[in-house]
C-alpha positions, 0 to 999 in steps of 0.5 A: 399716098392712099395707094401707099397706105393700102400697101402698108396696111396690106403688108402689116396684115401679112406680117400679123398673119405670119407672126400669128403663124410663127407663134403657133409654130413656136407653140407646136415646136415647144410642145414637140420638144417637151414630148421629145424630152419626156420620151428621152427621159422615158427611154432612159428610164426604160434603158436603165430598167433594161440594164438592171434586168440584164444585170440580173440575168443568169447569162452574159449580155453586152452591147457591141459598137461597129468598131467592136468596142463593148459599150455595156456588159452585164454583171455575169459578163464581168464576173466570167470575162472581166470588166471591158473598160472600153476594150474591144470584144476580141481583146476581152473574149479572145485576148487578140489585138485584131478582130476574129476572122470567124466572128459571127456577131459582126454579121448583124451589122451587115444583115441587121437581122437577129441570129442564133448560134453556139459558142464554146468559150475558151475563158471559162470553158463553158458552152453558150447559146448565143442570140444577137439582136440589132439595137439602136442606141439613144443617139440613133447609132446601130449596136449589136446586143448579144445574149449568151445563155450557159447551156453546158449542162444541157449539152452534157445531158445531150452528150450523155443521152447520146452516149447512153443511146449508143451504149444501149444499142451496142449492148443490145447488139452484144446481148443478142450475140451472147444469147445466140452463143448461149443457145449454141453453148447450151446445145453443146453442154447438153451434148457434153453432159454425159461425157462430163458425168463420166469424167467426174465419176472417174475423177472421184475414183482417182481422188479416192485412190490418191487420198489412200496413196498420198503421202499427205494427210487429207482433212475435211470439215463441214462448217454447217453440220460440224462433220469432220474427216481425217484421212488414214494418212493424216492419222498415220503422221502422228502414229495412229491407225485409222480406227484409233483416232476419232474424226473429231474437231476437239481431238485435233485441237487438243493435240496442237502445241500450246505455243502454236494453238492461238496462232493456228486458230487465229489464222483459220478464223482470219481465213474463214472471215475473208481477211486473208486470201489463203489458209496456210500454217505450220504448227506442232501436233502431238503424236501417239508417243507424246512427241510432237511432229511439225505439220504444214497445213493448207486448205481452201473453203467453199462459200455461198453467194454472200461469201459465207464459208460452208465447207473447208478442206485441205492437206497435212504435210509432215515437215519435221525433217525439214524443220530439223534441217532448218534448225541445223541451218540456223545453227550453222548460220549462227556459227558462221556469223559468230566466226564472221563477226569474231574472226581476227582476219577481215572477212568480206563479200563482194558482188559480181560488179565488185561492190561491197556487200558485207564486211566484218568488224575486224576491218574497222580495226585494221583500216581505221574506218567506220562500217558506214564509211567502208561502204562509201569508199572507192576501194581502189583509190582509198584503200590500195597503195597501188590501185593497179594491184586491185586490177591484178587481183581481179584478173587472177580471181576471175581467171583462176576462180581463186586467189591465195595469199596475195601480198598487198599494201593497204592505206589506213584512214590515218595514212599508215601503210599495212601489209596484208595477205589477200585471199578470195574465191568466186561464188557461183549460182546453180547455172555456174555463173559468177555472182560475186566473191568472198575472202579474207584479209590477213594482217601481215604487218607484225609478221613482216616486222618479226620477219625482218627481225629474224632476217636481221638475226640470221644476218648477224648469225652469218656474220658471227660465224664469219667472225668466230671462224677467223677469230682463232687464227687471227688471235693466234697471229696477233698474240705472236705479233704483239708478243714479239713486238714487246720483246723487241721493244724491251731489247733494242737501244732506246736511242735508236729512234727509228727502231723504237718508232717502228716497234711502237707502230707495230704494237699500235697496229696490233692493238688496233687489230685486237680491238677490231677482232673484239668489235667483230665478236661484239657484233656477232655476240660471241665475245666473253662478257663479265656481267654483274648487277649494275645500277643504270642510274649510276652508269648514266650519272658517271658517264655524263662528264666523259660524254660531254668531252666527246660531243663538244661544247656546242651540244647541250647534254642533259642526263636524267635518272629514274626515281626507281632503282634500276638494277640489271645484270650487265658488263659495265664497260660494254654498256658504257661503250653502247652509250658512247657509240650512240653519243658519237653518232648524235654528235656527227648528226649535229654539226651545227650544235643541238641537244643530246638527252640520255634518260632512264626509266622502266617499263612492263613489256607484255607478250604482244609488245615482246614480239614486236620489240624482239625481246626474249621474254615479257617482264619488267625492263630498264629503259635507256633513251638516247635522243638528239635533235640532229638531221635524223635518219632517212626511212630507206636507211632505218632498217639497215643501220644495225647492219655491220659496215653500213654507214651514211658518213663520208669515206674515212669518217666511219667504219659502220660498226658503231651501231652494229656493236651496240646492237650486239652488246644489247642482244647479248645482254638479253635486251633489245634496241630500237630506233625512231627518227624523222628526217630533220627532227632528230633520232631517238634510240631506246634500249631495253634491259631486263631488271633483276631484284638484287643488291649491287655490291661495290667491289674494292679497287685492286692494286696492280701487281707487276709481273714476276719471274719464277723458276717452276717448270711449265708444260706448254701445249699449243698447236700453233707453232708461232704462239708456242715459240712466243710463249716458250721464249717469254717464259724462259726469259722469265726464269721458268723451265718450259716443256712444249707439246704440239697437240693434246696427246703429246702433252699427256705423254710429256706430262707422264715423263716429267710429272714430278717436275711440272707445276703448271700446264698452259694449254690451248683449248682446241687442238688436234688428237686431244682437245684441252678438256680431254687432256686436262681430264687425263692429266688430272687423273694422274695428278689431281692438284695440277694447275691449268691455264687455258688459252684460246683464240676461239669465241666464247660460244665454242669455248663453252661448247667444249665445256672447259670452264670448270672449278680450278681452271683459269682462262686467258683469251688471245691475243694477250701481252707478255705482262698479262700472261706472266701475271696470270701464271704467277697468280695461279702458282701462288694460289693457296691450296683449295682456292678454286675460284674461277677467273677469266682474263 
């Protein structure tokens, strides 16, 4: 028990000792912990102060962890490279996803030693001196503190100094070489000086001779002393001898033309002041006789090291003749420009590549484009109807050097086609190389229209000659056919229907042949007309009902007269025939019905319109317009519709004479007829007849007098046997005594034999040996009061040419009927003595 107690007391003492030790150890640990806490707080404060200092540094500073993460970056770093935001250094500084293989900063983690190196930053372009230090963080981890100091300025200074040093060394080397060269040149110059002085002396002698012999005048002025020199030639240019004109600046200024003075003096001052590089001016200088000479003055001055002028000298050239040539050239250019601008032909200029350089205003009028548009056109496509013609034009032009009057069709801006004559010639330089071409375009459109009209007139003349040639013989035959037919009709048994019908058919054919002959003469404008003053309004009003019956009920007819009284000289029957022909054509063109309009008006025709319309003379004209809504006329047929026998109708439905007859009638009345038509939209015919200032006399209707017989003796002179027999027969059956002759000479002989018995002479106009006029004159010389009736199958122009229409002469055209000739004979024989009125039948 005692032992146990001892053991327990001993254990308690041990425990107390351990407790005392532990208390002491706890106290030490607490003291150490307090010290560590204070040290951490102190370290944290120092770290904050360090980072604050680092933020104020003019250099970048950052802490890098072993995994390349940037733990801290100062303000400079963030400003230049951006906030790290936990990113790694190669992401911030190099924009790379993996570490840089050449990275030197990371070496510190291996060596744990500071290092120094230089880095050119690709982000801000600056050069940095970099210091890397190993840094232990609060948690004991190893970091790298990197400081980068901007040394760009220092590097630039170093580079500049290095460059300056190199340049200085190069210049010293070069200067040394120059000094060697200078020494060598000085030695050479000393050797050449005597040669130079000798050459200068000779040059001065040559200059003196040149001044004396030169065509240019020389002048010299010392700006410091005011001394002036004018060479003898200078004075001679204005007709002075050397001694007659003083070398004085004021003398020169006083002779400058007042209009040129300011310009000359200003130019001189600008040159002396250094504002212009050369002194050169043209002006007029007064000569001895008071006239002015044109002078071209050139000069140069000497200047001191500061640029101030000290002396000026130069030359005078007389350019009076050149100026006169320039004036002449300007006048020539003015005249050319006037011709160019005012020419009624287009004038053009092209370069060698066929590009338009210039064109006169007439082109705008001819082609319908503005000047600006003409320069932008594709000439071949936009102007030429056939682009191939332009290629042909260029081939001819560049092969022969010129083209004359090449006929070309061009398109206007509005699509209208114009016919032109194109002429051009190439232009060449001094080396005979082609530089382009120029030429003219002459509008032939009106000329072509007139040419077509002339062609039509010539064609109608040819037809007229043919018609006139056959009319005489044809009318003689018709006279006999119709005359004998009437005789047979009068003498056959009316009960014989076969003979009666046959005779009627013969007479009907004879009448149709007569109408055909008259139509041919109408086409050729060679028939005799009976023109009288007529009112156009009256004709249109009175023909309305007749045309209505012709065209039918399915065509609407409207007629419109003019408020003005329109009086023309015309044959009423023929004017009505024209309107009937036009109405008939309109009816045929409106098979399904339509509208026909006939209206009257008036128009003043001027000289330009006169040529285009084909009218004989300008003036006031009555206008008759006939328009329909029919099928119209094709363009290819429009130029041929007035030609005889031309028709677009089916065979048997038209003779082709209607429009040609109308054309002939209107032309014989000194008018014209035109046509406008659009296929599918109808046709418009326009008739122009010259107006007159006259009143229309309405003649009383004459009563038809039946043919009477007689007992007088009649001399018949006719070279056509069949006509002579016909006349002899009907006259004898009518009770007359007939004496016949086969020509003019025989007729005179027979008249001399029976002059006391003969009361009337019926004679053909054109006969062999003596024509009708010659026979008439000879017979009337024997018996002045003898009565004559002329008959003829010839056309009106031949009758008038023979000159047989005179006072006391009656005229009957062939073919004529028995009734017509017997009535005319009785009319002449029953006339009162002295009644010499002329009548034609």
